[in-house]
N, C-alpha and C positions, 0 to 999 in steps of 0.2 A: 534081940530087941533092937540093937543098933542097925542090924541089917534090915529089919522091918521098917524102922524109921527112915532109913535111907531110901528104901524102895517107895515108901509113901511120898517122900519129898520129891523123888524123881518122877513119880506118877503125876503129882500136882504140877510140876514144872512142864512136863510134856503136854498135859492137858491145857495148861495156860497158854503155852506156845501155839498149840493146835487151834485153840479158840481165837487167839490173836490173829493167826494167819487166815482163819476162816472169816473173821469179822473185818479184816483189812480190805478196804475197797479198791486198792490200787493195783491189783493183779492185772497182767496184760490181757488175759482172756475174759476178765469180768467186764461186762458192758456198763459203761458209765450210766448212772441213773440220777435224775434230778432229786434233790433233797426233799424230804417231807417237812414242811413248815408247820409249826404248832402255833395256834392263835388263842388269845384271851382278850376279852372285851371288858372295859370298865368305864364308869362315868364319874365326873366330878362337877358339882357336888353329887353325892349319892344319898337319896334318890334325886333325880333332876326335878327342878321346880317348873310348874306350868301355871301362868306364864313366867318366863325367865330365860336365862342364858346359862350355858355350861359347856362341858367338853366331854366328848366320847373318845376314849383312847383304845387303839388296837395294838396289842402287844404281839409281836412276831418273834418267834424263837427260831433262829437259823442254826441248824446242826453244825457241830464242829467239822471242819474240813471243807466248808462251803462259804460263799459270800453271795449276797444279792446286791444289786445296784440301786442307788438312791436317786437316779435320774428319772427321765420320763417313763421308764419301764415299771416303776413302782407306783401303782395307781390304786385308788379306792373309789368305788362307785357305791354311794350310800343309797339305801332304799328310800323310795318316795312314800312319806307318811303324812297323815292328816295333821295340819298345824305345826309341822316341823320344817325348819329352814336350816340346811346344812351349810357350813362355811367351807373354805378351801382347806383340804388336808395339809397339815404341817409335817413334812418329812424331814428327818435328820439329814444334815449335810453330808455326812459320811467322810471317809478318808480317801483322798485322791490317789489312785493307783493307775498309772498310765493314762492320765487325763480323764478317768471315769471315777466317780465317787462310789465307794463300796461300803457295805455294812455287814458286820459279823455279830454273832451272839444274839443278845436281846435287843430288838428294835421296837421303838414306840412311835406310833404315828397318831397324832392328836387331830381331832376334827371338831371345830367349834360348832355349836348347835344352839338355835334359838327356838323356844317353844312358845306358841301362842296359847291363849286360854282355850281349854277344850282340846288340847293336843292329844294324840293317841297315847293310851296308857295301858300297858307299858309300851316302850318303843321296841317293836318286834319286827324283824325282817332279816334280809340277807345282804351282807356286805360282799361285793364282788372285788376281790383283791387281785390285781395284776402284778406280776413280778418276773424277774429273770435272774437266774443264778449261774455261777461258775464253780467248778471244783478246784480246790487249792492243792490237791495232791496228784501225783501221777502225771499223765499227759494233760496238756491244757485243753479243757473242754468248756465251752459256754453252751448252756442248754437253751432250747427255744423258749420264748416268753410263754408263761403259763398263767392261768387264772384259777383262783380258788374261791368257791362260795363259802362264806363264814356266817354262821347263825349268830344273830345279835338279839339280846333281850335285856333292856335297861328299864329299871323301875322309874316311874314318874309320880310325883306328889303334887296334887293341886294346891296352888297358893293363892295369895290375894290377887285381885284383878290388876293391880299396878305393882308388879313384882320388879324390884330393881335387879340390876345385873348381879348374878351370884358372885360372891367373893371367891378368889382363888383358894382352893383347899388342896391338900395333898391327895394325889390320886390313890384311892384304895387299892388293895391287892386285887388285880384283875381275876375274874372268874373264868375258868376254862370255857372256851367256846366250842361247841360241837360243830363239826362240819355240816353244812347245810346239804340237803339232798341235791345231787348233781342235776344240772339242767338237762333236758331231754336231748339236746344236740350233742352232749358230751358222753352219753352212755355208751360204753363199749368202745370208745374211740380214744386213741392216744391224745393227751392234751397238747395240741398244737394251736398256734394262733388262728383266730377266726378269719374267714375270707376277707381279703383286702386289708387286713390290719397292718398298719405301718410298722416296719421293723425298727428297732432302736439303732442309734448311731454308735459306732465303735471308734476307738482312738485313731486307727490308721485310715479307715475307709469310710466311716459314716459321714453323711452329708454335714450334719451339724458340727462334728469334730473337725472336719476339714476346713470349714468356714471359720470356726472359732480360733483354730491354730494360727491362722494368718494374722490375727490381731492380739493373741495372748501368749504365744510361745516365746517370742523374742521382743520383749517390751522396749528395750533400748533402741533396737533397729526400727521398730514401729514408730517410736517417738521421733527419731531422726527423719523418717519419711514424712511424718506429719509436719515437722518444722520446715522441711524443704518444700513441701506442697504449699505451705503458708507463704513462704518467700515467693514462689512462682505465682501464687494467686495475686500478690501485690503488683505483679508485672502485667496483668491482663488489661485490656483496653478500658475496662469499666472502673478499675481501681487506680491504676498508675496515673492517669491525667488529673485526678482529683487530689493527689497527695499534696502538691504545692498549695492548693486552696485550703485544705485542712490545716497544714502546717503554718499557713499565714496567720491563722487565729492564735496558734501557740506562740508564734514569734511576737505578735502584738502584745501578748500578756507577759512575755519574758524579756521584753526590750529593756536594756540597761541593767539587767539583773545577773548577767553572766550565763555561761553555758550550763551551769548546774540547774538553774531555773528552767531553761529550755528542756533539759534532759528529764527533769522531774515532771513537767507538764506533759511531755510526750509520753512518758511512762504511764502517767495517769490516764491519758487517752487510750493507750494500748491496753491498760489494765481493764478499763470499761469494756473494750471490745472483747478481750479474752474472757471476762466473766460471763458475758452473754453467750458466747459460743460454748464455753465449758458447761454452762447450765443446760444448754441444748443437748450436749453430749450426755450429761448425767440423766436427763429426762428420757432420752432415747434408750439408754441402757436399762433404765427402770422399766420402760415399756417392753423391752426384750425379756425381762424377768417375768413381767405380768402375763404376757401373751405366749410365753414359751419360745421354742426355737423358731427362728424365722426361716430356717432352711430344712426343716424336718421332712417336708413332703413336697412333691412337684407342684401341688396346687398353690403353694406359696413361693417356692423357689423359682418357677418359671415366670410368674409375674414380676419377680425381682429382676430377673434377667431382661425382661422387656423394659422395665423401668430404666435400668442402666443403659440399654440401647437408645432409648429416647433422650436420656440425659446427655449421652455422647453427641447426638444430633443437635441438642441445644448448644453444646460447646462449639459445634461447627456452624452456628448461626442459623439453623433451620427455623428456630423459633426462640423467643425470649422467655426466660424463667424469672419472673420478678413479682414483687408484692403489688397488690392493688394500689392504684394511684391515690385513693382517698386515705389509705393507711399510711402511705409514704409521705404525703403532704402533711398529715397530722404530726408525724414524727419530726419532719423538718421544722415545723413551727415550734415544737418543743425544744429542738436543738438550738434554735435562735434564742429562746428564753434562757437557755443554759449558759450562753456566752456572758463573759464578764464575771464569772464566779470562781475564777482561779482554778485550783486543782479539782474541785468538785465539778466545775463547769466542763473541764477537759474530760474527766471521767464520764460525765453524763453524755457528752457528745460522742465519745467512743462507744458507750453502751448502745446508744440509739443508732449509731452507724452500723453496729453489728446486727441490729434487728432488720435493717433494710438490706436484705440480701440482693446484691446487684445481679444483673442478668448473666454476668460472666462467672461469678463464683457460686451462685445459687445451686447449679447442678452438682458442682464438686462438693459443696457442704452437705447436700442431701445424700450424695453417694457415701460420704464418710459416715453420716449418721446411720445409714442402713448397716454398715459394717460394725459400727459401735454397738448398735442395738443387739447384734448377734452375740457379742461377748457376754451380755448380761451382767457386766461389772460396772457399777456406778462409778467407782474410783477410776477405772480405766477410761470410761466414757468422758468423765470430767477432764482427766489428764490429757487425753489425745486432742480434744478440741481446744483446750487451753494452750497447748504447745503449738497447735496449728495457728491459732490467733496470734501468738507471739511471733511466729515466723512471718505472718502477714504484716505485723507491725514493725518489723526491723527497719524498713525504710523510713517510716514515720519517726522513729526514735533517732535515727542517724541525721535526718534532715532537720528535725526539731532541735537537735543539740548543736549541730554544726551548720550554721546558715550557709556557709560557702559550699556545702556539699550539693545544694540544689543546682548550682550552675554546672556541676560536673556530671549530673545525671544525663543519660542519653535522652534525646527528644522522643516524644511519642511517634510511633510510625508502624510500618508493616511488620517489624520484628515482633511486636506484641501478638500478632496473629499466630506466630509460631508457638507461643505459650498456650493459646487456646487449642491449637491442633494437638500439641503434646498431651494436654489433659483429656481432650476428646478421644484420642487413641487409647489412653490408659483406661478410661471408663468403658470404652468399647471392649477392651480386653476383659474387663470384669464381667461384662454382659456375656461374652463367649464362655467364660469360665462357669458361670452359673448355669447357662443352658447346657453345657457339657456334663454337668453333674447329674442331670435328670433325664436327658434324652439318650436313647441308644446311639451307638457309634455312627451308624449310617444316617440316621435321622439328624443327628447333630451336624454331621459334615454337610448335609444338604441345606439345613436351615442356616448354619453358620456362613456357608459360602454365599447363600442368597442375601443374607444381611450385609456381608462384606461387599458384595456387588452393588447393593443399593447405596451404601455409603460412597463407594467409588464413583458411581454415576452422579451422585449429588455433588461431590467435590469437582468432578469434571465439568458438569453442565449447569450447576446451580450458582454460577458466578453472580447472577443478578440478586441472589439472596445472601450469599456469604461474603462476596466481595474479596475473596482471597486471590492473591497473585498466582501466576502459573507456578513459580518455584514452591510456594506454600502448598498449592494443591498437590503437586508431585510429592512433596515431603509428607503430606497427610496420607496419601494413598500408600506410600511405603510403610509409614508407621502403623497404619491400620492393618496392613497385611502382616507385618511383623508381629503385631499383637495377637492375631489369629494363630500364626504358626507357633509363637512362643508359648501359648497356653495349652497346646495339644499334649506335651509330655506330662503336664500336671493333671490331666484328666484320667480317672481310673480306667475308663473304657479303653483308652489308648495305651495305657501302661500294660493292661492285661494282654493286649494284642501283641506286644513286643516280647512277651515272656517265652524264653527258650525257643527251640527250633521245632518242637513237636506240635503237630496240628491236633487240637482238641476238638472232638465232636461236641456240639451243643444240644443235640437231641438224643434222649435215651433210646428211643426206638431205633433211630438210625444207627446209633453206636452198637446196640446189641445185634442188629441185622448185619452190620459190617463184621462184627466179631464172629458171627456164625458163618458168614461167607468165607472169611479168611482162616477160620479154624484157630483163632486166637481168643484168649480171655479178654474181657473188657474191664478196664479200670475206671470206676465211676467215682468222681470226686464231687461231692455235694458241698457247696460253699455259699457264702453270703457276704455282702459288702460290710455288714455290721460285725462280722465275726473276726476277732483279732487273730485267732489261731489259723483261720483260713488264709488270711493275708500273709501271715508268717510262713505258712506252708508253701504258698505261691512264690514268695520272695526268696526263701532260703533252701527249700528242698527240691521242688520240681526243676528249677533251672540247673541244678548241679549236673555236670557232664555224665557222671556215672549213672545218675538217675534217668537222665535223658536217654542214655543208651538202653537202659532197661525198658523205658516207656516205648521204645521202638518194637519191643516184642509183644506188646499188648495194644488194644484199641482204647486210647484214652478218651474219656467222656467227662466233660465238666458241666454240671448242672448248677445254674445260678438261682438260688432260692431267695434272693433279696426281696423280690416283689411279692412273694408269698401268694401266688395265684392258686386257682383251683387245681391246676395241673401239678404245681409244686406240692400242695398238700396231699394229693393222691399218691405221688411218688414217695413222700415221707412216710405216709401211713403204710404203703405197700412194703417198704423195707424197714418199718418200725424205727425210724430215725428219731433219736431223742436229743441229739446235740450235733453241732457243726464245728469243724468239718467232719463229715463221715465219708470214709473211703472204702469202697467195696471192690473186690475182685470177683467177677462173674464169669462163669464158664461159657463157652460157645453155645451150650444148650440152655443157658439162662439161669443156672443154679448159682447161688451165692457160695463161693468157696471160702472166703475169709474177708474180714474187714477190720478196720480200726477207727476209733473216734479220737479227735484231737490232733495236736501237732506232733510230728515225728521228724527227727533230724534225717539228713540224707542217709547216714549209716544205718539208722534204725529202719528206715523204709526199705533199704536194700536187704537187710536181714529179714525183715517181714516178707519181702518178695521172695527171697530164697526159700523160706519156710513154706510159703504158699505154693511155690512151684513143686517143692518136695511132696506136699500133700496132694497136689494135682497128679503127679507122676505115679503116686501109689494108687 
C-alpha cells in the first residue's frame, strides 16, 4: 500500500513538473508570442440615459508575465454612432519603468460619453484597441504594436428631454466582450502595424524620450541652466540698458527707507516678472499634455527644427521678434498707472514687463517654451520659467538694493552683442539636433551644412543688418560651427555609424547576394529606434571584440524597421517576425538556419553562434 502511494505521489510530481515545463514560456527554442488580452465592457450608469452623460469602461486583462504600455501606444477608437459623442479616453498612468509607464494585471480605461435624445439604442459597435506589450520573463522582447477589435453592446434607456448629468455610480461588473470579427485587411496576416503607422518611442532611442530626457532626467542641472540663461538674458542689448530706468522707480519709492525697502521692492518687481513667465511655462506644459508629444513624428519635429533655425537668425538681428506696438503701448500705459502703489505697483510693473517680450529675449523664451511643452509636466514648466525669470532679475535686485552697484556696472556696448551671438549659436545647435533626429544621415549632413553656410554668409556679409563687429562675427562663425560639430555625437544616426569595425549591409537582397557569392551565412539583425532591447544589443553585444571577430565570418545585415514601410512589413511577414530585435542566421542558399528574439549578452550570442555553426556543419 505504501509502495503504491509512493508511486502515485511520484507520478503526480512527475506529471506536475512535466506540465510546468511544457507550460513555461521561457524556453530558448520557444518563439516569443504576444499575449492574448481579454476584454470586458461596462457602462455607468447602467443602462445609460438618453439624453444624458455617462461612462463606458473597457477592462483589459493582461496575462501574468507580460505588461503593456500606458503611453501613446494604448489607444481606443470608439465607433461612430448616431447621437453619441465620445470624450477622450482616460488611461491609467501606470508605473514608470525605464522612463516608460507600464500596466500589469487588470487595466480599466474609461471613456466619457454623452447621449442626445434619440441616440442609438443599444450602443452597439466595435472598439479598436491599439496596444504594445513586452514579456517580463526570459530574454527582453517587446512585440510590435497590435490592434484588437472588441465588440461593444451597451444598453440605453430613454429619459426626459432635459436629462441632467448622470451622478457617478459604481461601475457594475463588466460583461465579457466577444472579439469582433477581424477586419478584412487582417485576415490570414500576422498582426503588424498598418502602413505608415508611427512607431512608439522607447527610453533610449525614441524621439519623444530623447527630447523629454533633456528636460526631465536631471532637474537640478536643468534649473541651473535656466537660471544662468536668465542672467545672460539680462545682459542683452534690449534688457541691460533699461535696468537703470526701471530701478530708478524702485529707488524713488524706497528713498530714505533703507536697503531693506529697496530689496523688497526689487523682489516684488522680479516676483511679478517670474509669475508671468512661470505661468507661460505651465500653460505650455499643459498644451504639451493636451496635444501629445511635440516630437513624435517628423511632420511636427522638422517644423520645430525650422522654428529654432529662424529663432537663431532673430538672435543674430536678421529680424525682430516683438509684440505688436498697440499691445505694447497699452501695457506701458497700464504700467504708468501702477506707479506709486508701493509693493503692488512694483509687482504689477514686473508682471507687465514680462508680458512685453523684448526683441532680444523673445526668441529665447519661445525656444524654452517649446522644450517645456515637450515635458508635459506642469510643475516643471512652472518651475523652469520661474527660475529663468529669477536669473533675469538678479541684476534688478542687486541694483535696487545697493544703489552704489549701478555705478560699478559696465557701460552698454559691443560686449552685449556677444551674449546675443552665444544665445543664437545655442538655439542654432537645437535646430541641428531636431533636424538630425528625423532626417537620414546623408540628408541631415547636406541640410545642416547648407544651414550653417547660410548663417556664416549672413554673419560675414550682413553687417548692414546685424551691425556686429569683425571680432564678434568671427566668434559667431566659430560658435555656430562648434554647435554643429558638438551635436553630431548626440544624433542616433551618427552613433550607429560609429559602432564597431564591422560594415553592416543595409539591404536584405544585397546582403543575401553577398552571402551567396562569398559562401558565408548572412546574419540579419532586424531592429528599430523604439526598441529598447535593440539598442541594448547594439551597445553591449555587437561591439564586443569576440563578437566582432565572429561577425567577420558571416555577412552582417542590419534592417531598420523604425519607419515601418511597405518593404519593412513585407520582410517581417516573410520571416514571421513578432518582436524586435529578431536576429536570423540565413544560409548562402537563403534558408533560415536559426534565430533568436530579444537581447542576448555577448557570451550568449557566441554560444548561440557556436550551436548554429554546429547545426550547419551537420
